[in-house]
N, C-alpha and C positions, 0 to 999 in steps of 0.2 A: 827679748823679742819672743822667746819661747822657753819653756822648761823641758820640753821633750822633743827630740828631733823628728818624731813622727809628724809634727805639724808642718815641717818643710817650709819654713819662712825663708825666702830667698831674695837676694839683691836683684831687683827687677829693672830699674832704670834710674837715671839721674838727669839733672839739668845743670849745665855749666853756664857761668856768666862769661861774656867776652866783650871787649871793646869793638871787635869786628866780627859779629856772629856769622856773617856770610862766608868770610874767609875760613873761620874755624869749621863750620859745617862742611865746606868744600874739602878741607883736609880729611875729615872723617869719611867722606865719600870716596876720595881719591886713594887714600892710604889704607883705611880700615874697612873698605868695601861696604859702606853703608849706602842705601838709597836715601836721598834727602828730599825734603819738601818744605817750602816756606809756608808757615802757618799764619804769620802776621808779618808786618814790616821788619821786625827785628827778632823774630822767633823762628827757629828751624827745628824740624823733626828729622832725626837720623835713625833709620831702622834697617834691620836685617834679621835673618833667622836667629833667634835666641839672644838678641841684643837690641837695645834702643836707648838713645840719649836725646836730650833736647839742648838747644843752645839759645841763649837769650842775651839781650843787651845788659851789660854790667861791667864790673871791674874784672880784668883778666885774672885767671887762676883763682877764682872763687866759686863756691858751690851754691847754687840756688836751692836745690833740695836733693835728697837721696830717697828712693822709694823701695820698700821691701814688700813683697807679695806673700800673702797667706793662702793656703789651699783649704784651710779649715775656718769657717766663719765663727765657730765657738771660740777658737784660739784668738782670733782678732778681737772679739768682744771682751774676752778675758783681759787682754792687754789694755784695752780702752779703760776698763774698770780699775785695773791696777794703777794706771797713770792718774786717774781721778782720785783714787784713795791716797796717792802720794802728793796730791795738790799740784799736779802739773797742768798747765793751761793747754787745752786742745784747741785746734783751729781746723777750718775746712781744708780739705785736700786740694793742693794746686795741680794735681796730676790729672790729665785727661784719660788715663789708662785704667783707673780703678773705679769700681762701682760706688754707689752713694754711701756705702758703709765706711768708706775710707776716712781717715783723719790725719792731721799733722801735729807734731810736737817738736819743740826745740830742745836739743841737748844742752848741757851746761856751757858749752862754748858758743852756743847760738846757731849751730848747724840745724837746719830744718830736716826732719825725718818724716816720711809719709808711709803709712801702713794701710794696706787694703787688699782687695781681691780683684784680680784682673777682669775687665769687662770687654776687652778688645783683643781680637786676633787679627793677624795680617796675612794676606796672600801676596806672594812675590812673583814677579814675572820671570825670575831667573834664580839660579842657585848662588847664594852668597858663600864666600869662604867661611868655613866653620870657625866660630869663636864666640863662646857664651859669656855675656857679662856676668862676672862672678863675685868680685869683692871691691870694697872701697876702703881707703886708708886716709886718715887725717892726722895732723900733728897738733900738739897742744902744749901749752906751758903750765897746765894744771891737770896732770894725769889722774890724780886721785879722784876728783869729782867726776871726771869723764868715765873712768872704769867703773866706779860705783854705780853711776846711772845706767850704763849698758848692762851690767851684770845683775845688780840688786833690784833695779827698777824695771828694766826691760826684760830681764831674764836671759840674756845671752850667756853663753858658757865660755869661760876662759880656757882656751886650748893650750897656749904657751904664754909665759911671761919672761921678760928679759930684765936682768938687774946688772948695774955697774958694780965696780969693785968696792964701793962704799955701801952697797946694799940698797941703792936707790932704783926704783922701777923706771925703766927707760922705754918699754914697749909692752903691749898686750894684744894678743891675737885672739879674737872671739868668734865663736861659731853660732849659727842659728839653725843649722841642720847638721848632717853628718860630715860636711866638708870642713876642713881644719879652721878656716876663717872666712867669714863674709864681711867682716869689719875688723879694723885694727886701728890702734892709736899709738903714735910715737911721741916721745918727749922732744920738745923743741923750745926755742926762745919766743915763739909766737904761735897763735892759733892760725892754722891754714890747711888747705887741701894738700894732701901728699900725692896720691895717685888713684886711679881706678884700673881694674884688671879684667882681662878676658881669658877664660879657660878654654884651651884647645883640646883636641882629642888625644894626642900622643906626642912623643918627642919629635917625630918627623915633621909635625906641624910647626914646631918652633923653627926648625930648619927652613921650612917653606916661607914662614913669615919673615925670617931674617933675609932670605933671598929677595922677597918682595920689597922690603924696605931698601935694600941695596939697589935694586933695579929702579926704584923711584927716587933715588938720591936722598933718602932719609937716613941720617946717621943713627947707628945703634949706640945708645948712650951707656948701656950697661948690659953685660951678658954676651952670649948665653952663659948661664950659671945655674947653680942649684942652691936654693935657700936651705938653711938649717931648719929653722922653725917652719913647718909645713912641708918640707922635703920636696918642694916642687921645682921643676925646671923653669927658667924664666929668661926673658929679655925685656929691656926697656927702651922706649923711644920718647921723644918730646913732640907734642903737637905745636902749632905755631905760637900759641900763647905761653908755652913753657910748661904746660901740664905734663906730668909723668904719665905715660901709658904703658901698662905691663901686659905681656902675653905670657901665660903660664900653662904648664902641662903637668899632669899627674899629681895634683895637689892631694896631700894626705887625707884619707877618710878616717874619722875618729869614732871609735865605738862609744856608746853611751856609758856614762859614769867613769870615763877615763880620767885619771888624775892629771891636773894641770902640769905641763912640762916647765922646767926652769932652765933658762939659757943665760950665758954670760954676755955682757955687752962687749962684743968683739967682732971683728970682720967675719970670722968663721960662721957666726950665727946667721948673718945675712947672705953669705956665699961660701958654701963648703969648697968651692973650686978655685977660690982665689980672691981677687980684689973686690971690695965692698964699698958701696956708697953709704957712708955712715951719716945719716941725717939727724942724729941726736947725740 
């Protein structure tokens, strides 16, 4: 996505598919403190300060698209040309939030990625609970082609890699600016969405979100804990479709040209504080 963190490509928004879009949108309104708006019969917009998602009709727990924003038009154009030189088919952007220079491309697993420059800002009639949409994770049964595409073609930088006892790669965390990862891929038996994540301001915000979930009778599925790779504090909940939703604090900031870290495929890598949800 970039060769130099100065370009500040960031995970900007995503669109989830759901068999019951209105129910899913209402969850994000009620629990994640989004304002929601019905755009069409089966499409909903959920937005708040520093975060926005869309929900549309489709198969539960699948991703319609993920969108990354650029602040530098020259960097966006350089990415477009790089993809064309590598014979990747580009398509029109499905996002309403990027200007006409935006475009879409599919990764090797068929996930649709959108790249562009934001053309819309929003004014809110109240203060929403702080939580910035920060990263996306997918799972794949073909890690090699996926990681090659994101690093060699898109230009993302591998911050940390995870290997099992046989030396097989089981996860890769990749950055598109100074934050440890804005995208990651885990080894699995199938291709699927794993989770999307919101970065909060500090540790006390994790406490407050945990209290909010408890007050709303939303089970905390995992955490609070601290990831090894990324060193961030976290907790996970499920939305009604079963999508993992992460809240994170104090994600590691990585200096340019830092050597890729190597971790063992073990619970400690996912949670330095104890129990881990090993998804690969």
